[in-house]
C-alpha positions in Angstrom: 209.6 131.1 149.8 208.7 133.4 147.0 210.0 130.8 144.6 207.7 128.2 146.0 204.7 130.5 145.7 205.6 131.2 142.1 205.9 127.5 141.3 202.5 126.9 142.8 201.0 129.7 140.8 202.5 128.3 137.6 201.3 124.9 138.5 197.8 126.2 139.1 197.8 128.0 135.7 199.0 124.8 134.1 196.3 122.7 135.7 193.7 125.3 134.7 194.9 125.2 131.1 194.8 121.5 131.1 191.2 121.5 132.4 190.2 124.1 129.8 191.7 122.1 127.1 190.0 118.9 128.3 186.7 120.7 128.4 187.2 122.0 124.9 188.1 118.6 123.7 185.0 117.0 125.1 182.8 119.7 123.5 184.5 119.2 120.2 184.1 115.5 120.4 180.4 115.8 121.3 179.9 118.2 118.4 181.5 115.8 116.0 179.3 113.0 117.3 176.2 115.2 116.9 177.3 116.2 113.4 177.8 112.6 112.4 174.3 111.7 113.7 172.8 114.7 111.8 174.7 113.6 108.7 173.3 110.1 109.0 169.8 111.4 109.4 170.2 113.7 106.4 171.6 110.8 104.4 168.6 108.6 105.3 166.2 111.4 104.4 168.1 111.9 101.2 167.8 108.2 100.3 164.1 108.3 101.1 163.5 111.3 98.9 165.5 109.7 96.2 163.3 106.6 96.3 160.2 108.8 96.2 161.6 110.7 93.2 162.3 107.4 91.5 158.7 106.3 92.1 157.3 109.6 90.8 159.5 109.4 87.7 158.3 105.9 87.0 154.7 106.9 87.6 155.1 109.8 85.1 156.5 107.4 82.6 153.4 105.2 83.0 151.1 108.1 82.7 152.8 109.3 79.5 152.5 105.8 78.2 148.8 105.7 79.1 148.2 109.1 77.4 150.1 107.9 74.3 147.9 104.7 74.3 144.7 106.7 74.8 145.7 109.1 72.0 146.3 106.1 69.7 142.9 104.6 70.7 141.2 108.0 70.1 142.8 108.2 66.7 141.7 104.6 65.9 138.1 105.2 67.1 138.0 108.5 65.1 139.1 106.6 62.0 136.5 103.9 62.6 133.8 106.5 63.0 134.8 108.1 59.8 134.3 104.7 58.1 130.8 104.4 59.4 127.9 105.8 57.4 126.4 109.1 58.6 123.0 108.9 60.4 120.2 111.3 59.4 116.7 111.4 61.0 113.3 111.5 59.5 110.6 112.4 62.0 106.9 111.7 61.7 104.6 113.5 64.1 101.6 111.8 65.7 99.3 113.8 68.0 97.3 112.1 70.8 94.3 114.0 72.3 91.1 113.4 74.3 89.4 114.7 77.4 90.9 114.2 80.9 91.4 110.7 82.3 90.6 108.8 79.1 93.9 106.9 79.4 95.7 108.8 76.6 99.2 108.5 78.2 98.6 104.9 79.1 97.6 104.2 75.6 100.4 106.2 74.0 103.0 104.4 76.0 101.4 101.0 75.7 101.6 101.0 71.9 105.0 102.7 71.9 106.4 100.5 74.6 104.3 97.5 75.8 106.6 96.9 78.9 105.8 100.3 80.4 104.7 100.4 84.1 101.3 102.2 83.9 101.1 102.5 87.7 103.6 105.4 87.7 101.9 107.7 85.2 100.5 111.1 86.1 98.4 113.6 84.1 100.4 116.1 82.0 99.8 119.1 79.8 102.1 117.8 77.1 104.6 115.1 76.9 106.5 114.1 73.8 108.0 110.7 73.1 110.3 109.5 70.4 110.0 105.9 69.1 112.7 104.8 66.6 110.8 102.8 64.0 113.5 101.6 61.5 117.0 102.1 60.2 117.5 102.0 56.5 120.9 102.2 54.7 121.3 104.2 51.5 124.8 104.2 50.2 127.0 105.9 52.9 124.0 107.2 54.9 121.7 105.5 57.4 118.3 107.0 57.7 116.7 106.7 61.1 112.9 106.9 60.9 111.3 108.1 64.1 107.7 108.6 65.4 107.4 111.7 67.6 104.3 111.3 69.7 102.7 114.3 71.3 100.6 113.4 74.3 98.3 116.3 75.2 96.6 116.5 78.6 92.8 116.4 78.5 92.2 120.0 79.7 94.5 121.4 77.0 92.6 120.3 73.8 92.6 124.0 72.7 96.4 124.0 72.8 96.5 120.8 70.8 94.3 122.5 68.2 96.9 125.2 67.9 99.5 122.6 67.2 97.3 121.0 64.5 97.0 124.4 62.9 100.7 125.3 63.0 102.5 122.0 62.6 102.6 119.3 60.0 100.9 116.3 61.6 101.2 112.8 60.1 98.9 111.0 62.4 96.1 111.8 64.8 95.0 109.6 67.6 91.7 110.6 69.3 91.1 108.7 72.6 87.7 108.3 74.2 86.6 106.0 77.0 83.5 104.1 78.3 83.9 105.3 81.9 85.9 107.7 84.0 88.8 107.0 86.3 88.4 103.8 88.4 85.0 103.1 86.7 83.5 99.7 87.3 80.9 100.0 84.5 80.0 102.0 81.5 79.1 105.6 82.3 76.6 107.1 79.8 77.1 110.6 81.2 80.8 110.3 80.6 80.2 109.2 77.0 77.8 112.1 76.3 80.5 114.5 77.7 83.0 113.2 75.1 80.5 113.2 72.3 79.8 116.8 73.1 83.6 117.6 73.1 84.0 116.1 69.7 80.8 117.2 68.1 80.7 118.1 64.4 81.4 121.8 64.9 84.4 121.1 67.1 85.9 118.6 64.6 86.2 121.3 62.0 89.0 122.9 64.0 90.9 119.6 64.1 90.6 119.0 60.3 91.8 122.2 58.8 93.4 122.4 55.4 97.0 121.8 56.7 96.0 118.8 58.7 94.1 117.3 55.8 97.1 117.9 53.5 99.7 116.3 55.8 97.8 113.7 58.0 98.0 110.2 56.7 95.6 108.6 59.2 93.1 109.4 62.0 92.4 106.8 64.6 89.5 106.8 67.1 90.4 104.5 70.0 87.5 103.7 72.3 89.3 102.8 75.5 88.3 100.7 78.6 86.6 98.0 76.6 87.0 95.8 79.7 83.9 97.6 81.1 81.8 95.7 78.5 81.0 92.0 78.6 80.8 89.6 75.7 83.0 88.2 72.9 85.6 90.6 71.4 83.3 91.1 68.4 80.3 91.8 70.6 82.3 94.3 72.7 83.5 96.1 69.6 79.9 96.4 68.3 78.6 97.7 71.6 81.4 100.3 71.9 81.0 101.5 68.4 77.2 101.8 68.9 77.8 104.0 72.0 80.0 106.3 70.0 78.1 106.1 66.7 77.5 109.9 66.5 81.3 110.6 66.8 82.1 107.8 64.3 79.6 109.2 61.9 81.0 112.7 62.2 84.6 111.4 61.6 83.5 109.4 58.6 82.5 112.6 56.9 86.2 113.2 56.3 86.8 109.6 55.0 87.1 110.9 51.4 90.0 113.1 52.5 91.6 111.1 55.3 92.1 107.5 56.3 89.7 107.0 59.3 90.0 104.0 61.6 88.2 102.9 64.7 89.8 100.6 67.3 88.2 99.3 70.5 90.4 98.1 73.3 91.9 98.6 76.7 95.1 100.4 77.5 95.3 98.9 81.0 94.9 95.3 79.7 96.7 95.8 76.4 93.7 94.9 74.3 94.3 96.0 70.7 97.0 98.5 71.7 99.7 96.7 69.8 97.8 97.2 66.6 98.2 100.9 66.8 101.9 100.8 66.1 101.5 98.6 63.1 98.7 100.7 61.8 100.6 104.0 62.1 103.6 102.4 60.4 101.5 101.0 57.6 99.8 104.3 57.0 102.5 106.8 57.7 105.9 105.2 56.9 107.0 105.1 53.2 107.5 101.5 52.1 111.2 102.1 51.3 111.6 102.9 55.1 110.9 99.4 56.2 113.6 97.2 57.7 113.5 93.5 58.4 112.9 93.8 62.1 110.0 96.3 61.6 108.5 94.0 59.0 108.7 91.0 61.4 107.0 93.0 64.1 104.2 94.1 61.9 103.6 90.5 60.6 103.4 89.3 64.2 101.0 92.1 65.2 98.7 91.5 62.3 98.8 87.7 62.8 97.7 88.1 66.4 95.0 90.7 65.7 91.3 89.7 66.2 89.3 89.3 63.1 87.1 92.3 64.0 90.2 94.5 64.2 91.7 93.5 60.9 88.5 93.1 58.8 89.3 96.3 56.8 91.6 96.1 53.8 95.3 96.6 54.7 98.2 97.7 52.6 100.5 94.7 51.6 103.8 94.7 53.4 107.0 94.9 51.3 109.7 92.3 51.5 112.9 93.7 53.2 116.2 92.0 53.8 118.2 94.7 55.6 119.0 94.1 59.3 118.4 96.7 62.0 118.8 97.5 65.7 115.9 97.1 68.2 113.4 100.1 68.3 114.0 102.6 71.0 111.6 104.8 73.1 112.8 108.0 74.6 111.1 111.1 76.1 111.8 114.4 74.3 112.8 117.1 76.8 
């Protein structure tokens, strides 16, 4: 009996051992399966990272190639620039002044750039504009000749006088008008106000020794000629008659300065194009003309009314050099 119990106990231990071994075997098998799956996932991720690394390396190679190409292009451009002649600037200053709302800014921009939109202009204290006039080559240097136009607001004439005293001015443009803002007819009171502003005593401050020494021309522009009726010659005669006292006072300086009177309209473009050619003719040295400038001046003078061109003009030189179109830019 005891032998039977012992056998049963041994059998029970043996079965328990087998069960334990089977359980361990199943766990080991599952672990191996999980490990293989994990290995497969890692392998897939490794291949993906390898592909990304390959793309990154190729991109780096391209970027290095681009940088090399850009560096070569920069070196080429630098070499080309060194071959080009150096550009120097010669600036000529023109001052525009007059009482408020005479149309100075409109006139300044109209002769400097006929395509300007006058509807967006506003009154200012002082604006400066640069107009490239010509490019002339001299050996390995290109000289850019530029008009710098100072446009003083009407209420700042005293400040403009200070500029006349302190700076070298090559041209002076005095603007008067026949009527105030939005005028429909000639306004005698407005004309008297401007005659008073530019009376003989006041003009002495504008034509000091420095101005007389440097200024090549003084232009009186009687604006808003559209308020008068008649032929261009009749309109010019009427406008000059209304401003006869001012013209007479200006002509007192005609032995020292070139004095010119133009009658026109900034809003309608009457005679405004002649200002550019006149300033060029009187201010710019003849060796500074290029072919395009010469063509522009010939065109302007050919289109000018007889009354506006009746005075003697300086002959234009023949020039064969080519040039770029003139530019207009505001000076900040």
